[in-house]
C-alpha positions in Angstrom: 175.7 270.5 122.0 178.2 272.9 123.6 177.2 276.1 125.4 179.5 278.8 126.6 178.3 280.9 129.5 180.1 283.8 131.1 180.1 282.9 134.8 179.6 286.6 135.8 176.3 286.4 133.9 175.1 283.7 136.3 175.4 286.2 139.2 174.5 289.5 137.5 170.7 289.3 138.4 171.5 289.2 142.1 174.5 291.5 142.2 172.6 294.8 142.2 170.2 293.6 144.9 173.1 292.7 147.2 175.4 295.7 146.6 173.8 297.7 149.3 174.8 294.9 151.8 178.3 294.7 150.4 177.7 291.0 149.7 180.3 289.2 147.5 179.5 286.1 145.5 182.2 284.0 143.8 183.0 280.7 142.2 186.5 279.5 143.1 188.0 276.5 141.4 189.5 273.7 143.4 192.9 275.0 142.1 192.4 278.3 143.9 191.6 280.4 140.9 188.7 282.8 141.0 186.3 281.8 138.2 183.7 284.5 138.8 183.1 287.2 141.4 180.5 289.8 142.1 182.9 292.0 143.9 186.6 292.5 144.5 187.0 291.4 148.2 187.9 287.8 147.2 190.0 288.9 144.2 189.4 289.5 140.5 188.4 286.8 138.0 191.4 284.8 137.2 193.3 285.7 140.4 194.9 282.8 142.3 194.0 282.9 146.0 195.4 279.5 146.9 198.1 281.2 149.0 195.6 283.2 151.0 194.4 282.3 154.5 191.0 281.7 153.1 191.7 278.9 150.6 193.1 276.2 153.0 190.0 276.5 155.1 187.7 276.1 152.1 189.7 273.0 151.0 189.6 271.4 154.4 185.8 270.8 154.4 183.0 270.3 151.9 181.1 273.2 153.4 181.4 275.7 156.2 182.0 279.3 157.3 185.2 281.2 158.0 186.2 284.5 159.4 189.4 285.6 157.6 191.1 288.6 156.1 190.1 289.5 152.5 192.6 288.0 150.0 192.3 291.1 147.9 192.0 293.7 150.7 193.8 292.3 153.8 192.7 295.3 155.9 189.1 294.0 155.7 187.8 291.0 157.7 185.3 288.8 155.9 182.7 286.4 157.1 182.8 283.7 154.4 180.3 280.9 153.7 181.4 278.2 151.2 180.2 275.0 149.7 181.8 272.6 147.3 179.6 272.0 144.2 179.0 268.2 144.0 181.0 266.4 141.2 182.3 269.7 139.8 185.7 271.3 140.7 184.2 274.5 142.0 183.5 276.1 145.3 180.5 278.4 145.7 181.5 281.3 148.0 179.5 284.0 149.7 181.4 286.7 151.6 180.4 289.8 153.4 182.5 292.2 155.5 182.0 291.5 159.2 181.0 295.1 159.9 177.9 294.6 157.7 176.9 291.3 159.1 174.9 292.4 162.0 172.5 294.6 160.1 171.7 292.2 157.3 172.5 288.7 158.4 169.0 287.3 157.9 168.4 288.9 154.5 171.9 287.9 153.4 171.4 284.3 154.4 168.1 283.9 152.5 169.6 285.6 149.4 172.7 283.6 149.6 170.8 280.4 149.7 168.8 281.4 146.7 171.9 282.4 144.7 173.7 279.2 145.7 170.7 277.1 144.7 170.5 278.9 141.3 174.2 278.4 140.6 173.9 274.8 141.7 170.9 274.2 139.4 172.7 275.8 136.5 175.8 273.7 137.1 173.7 270.6 137.5 171.9 271.4 134.3 175.2 271.7 132.5 176.4 268.5 134.1 173.1 266.7 133.0 173.7 267.9 129.4 177.3 266.7 129.6 176.1 263.3 130.9 173.6 263.0 128.0 176.4 263.8 125.6 178.6 261.2 127.1 175.8 258.6 126.8 175.2 259.6 123.2 178.9 259.2 122.4 178.9 255.8 124.2 176.1 254.6 122.0 177.8 255.9 119.0 181.0 254.1 119.9 179.0 250.9 120.3 177.6 251.4 116.8 181.1 252.1 115.5 182.4 248.9 117.1 179.6 246.9 115.5 180.4 248.6 112.1 184.1 247.7 112.6 183.2 244.1 113.2 181.0 244.0 110.1 183.7 245.7 108.0 186.3 243.2 109.2 183.9 240.3 108.3 183.4 241.9 104.9 187.1 242.4 104.4 187.7 238.7 105.3 185.1 237.6 102.8 186.6 239.8 100.1 190.1 238.4 100.9 188.7 234.9 100.7 186.9 235.7 97.4 190.1 237.3 96.0 192.2 234.3 97.1 189.8 232.0 95.3 189.8 234.2 92.2 193.6 234.4 92.2 193.7 230.6 92.5 191.3 230.2 89.6 193.2 232.8 87.6 196.5 231.0 88.2 194.9 227.7 87.2 193.6 229.2 84.0 196.9 230.7 83.2 198.6 227.4 83.8 196.1 225.6 81.6 196.4 228.1 78.8 200.2 228.0 78.9 200.3 224.2 78.5 197.7 223.9 75.7 199.0 222.8 72.4 196.5 225.1 70.7 196.7 228.8 70.5 193.9 230.6 72.5 192.6 234.1 72.6 189.6 235.5 74.6 187.9 238.7 73.5 185.3 240.5 75.7 181.9 241.9 74.5 183.6 245.0 73.1 185.9 242.8 71.0 188.9 243.7 73.0 191.6 241.1 73.9 191.4 239.8 77.5 193.9 237.0 77.5 196.0 234.7 75.2 198.7 232.1 75.4 202.2 231.9 74.0 201.2 229.1 71.6 199.1 231.6 69.7 202.1 233.9 69.1 204.0 230.9 67.8 201.3 229.9 65.4 200.5 233.3 64.0 203.8 235.0 64.4 202.2 238.0 66.1 204.5 240.5 67.9 203.9 241.9 71.3 203.1 245.3 69.8 199.9 243.7 68.5 199.0 241.4 71.3 198.4 243.2 74.5 195.6 243.4 77.0 192.8 245.6 75.7 193.9 245.4 72.1 191.0 245.7 69.6 190.1 242.7 67.5 190.0 245.0 64.5 193.6 246.2 65.1 194.8 242.6 65.3 193.0 241.8 62.0 194.6 244.9 60.3 198.1 243.9 61.5 197.5 240.4 60.1 196.2 241.8 56.8 199.2 244.1 56.5 201.5 241.0 56.7 199.5 239.2 53.9 198.0 236.8 56.3 194.7 236.8 54.4 196.1 236.7 50.9 196.3 239.3 48.2 192.6 240.3 48.0 191.4 243.7 49.1 192.8 243.9 52.7 190.3 246.5 53.9 187.4 244.5 52.5 188.7 241.3 54.1 189.1 243.0 57.5 185.5 244.2 57.2 184.2 240.8 56.2 185.8 239.1 59.2 184.6 241.8 61.6 181.0 241.4 60.2 181.2 237.7 60.8 182.1 238.2 64.5 179.4 240.9 65.0 176.8 238.7 63.4 177.8 235.8 65.7 178.9 233.6 62.8 181.1 231.3 64.7 182.3 227.8 63.9 185.3 225.8 62.6 187.2 226.8 59.5 190.7 226.2 58.0 193.1 228.8 56.6 196.4 228.5 54.8 199.0 230.9 56.1 201.6 232.7 53.9 204.3 230.2 55.0 202.2 227.3 53.6 201.0 225.9 57.0 197.3 225.1 57.3 195.7 226.1 60.6 192.3 225.2 61.9 190.4 227.9 63.8 187.3 227.6 66.0 185.4 230.6 67.4 182.9 230.1 70.2 180.7 232.8 71.7 180.8 233.5 75.5 177.7 233.9 77.7 178.5 237.5 78.6 179.3 238.5 75.1 182.6 238.2 73.3 184.2 235.1 72.0 
């Protein structure tokens, strides 16, 4: 949660009450820049007073009082009380012209303490909110670190599983490549998953027909077009063979190819569908 507060707003409730005493309240950064001011004796908001006679005195001690010329109006002497805000790079400043000090010193002191306490409380509240945010982010970073470890473990497990799958795939490819029989594998949608070179030799099927994802029906049609199934009605023969596969009619059968060779075929169903 981020909140933006105009520093002048922190002082506005007390400004009118102190105007009759010519009291000036200000917040000066440790860099000498006026962050907020209830009057112009110390300078306008944003003015750098680090070169004035006042600022070195304020930097020299954590708190104290000074009698110096006004950084904005050197003709006026000021009685300045200051205090460094703990753990925040700000200096709370209360200034009053020396000519006004005698008449209202007691009242000014009490009001100054109240205003300084209010400013300190506000700053401490903001600091507390900041600390809570830091703690929340620290917890979140801890959670992210644990998530990164879990993700790395998951990635290692995935890499191991992929390595094993690649090894099994390579073994399968080697086995298929060295078989004396032609082999095809079709998935549950009757699309070609894999095959070996021996199949191409046995059936004389070109690469335009055999490719990953090729439909079993398209392979049958290509074979029928080459007279692979004889001179009977080609469309009827393609349908008959498709119906056999869809009905799960698998087994061993022989077929004579157009070149006179007799080949033996065996179809076996797979557990997840396909054959």
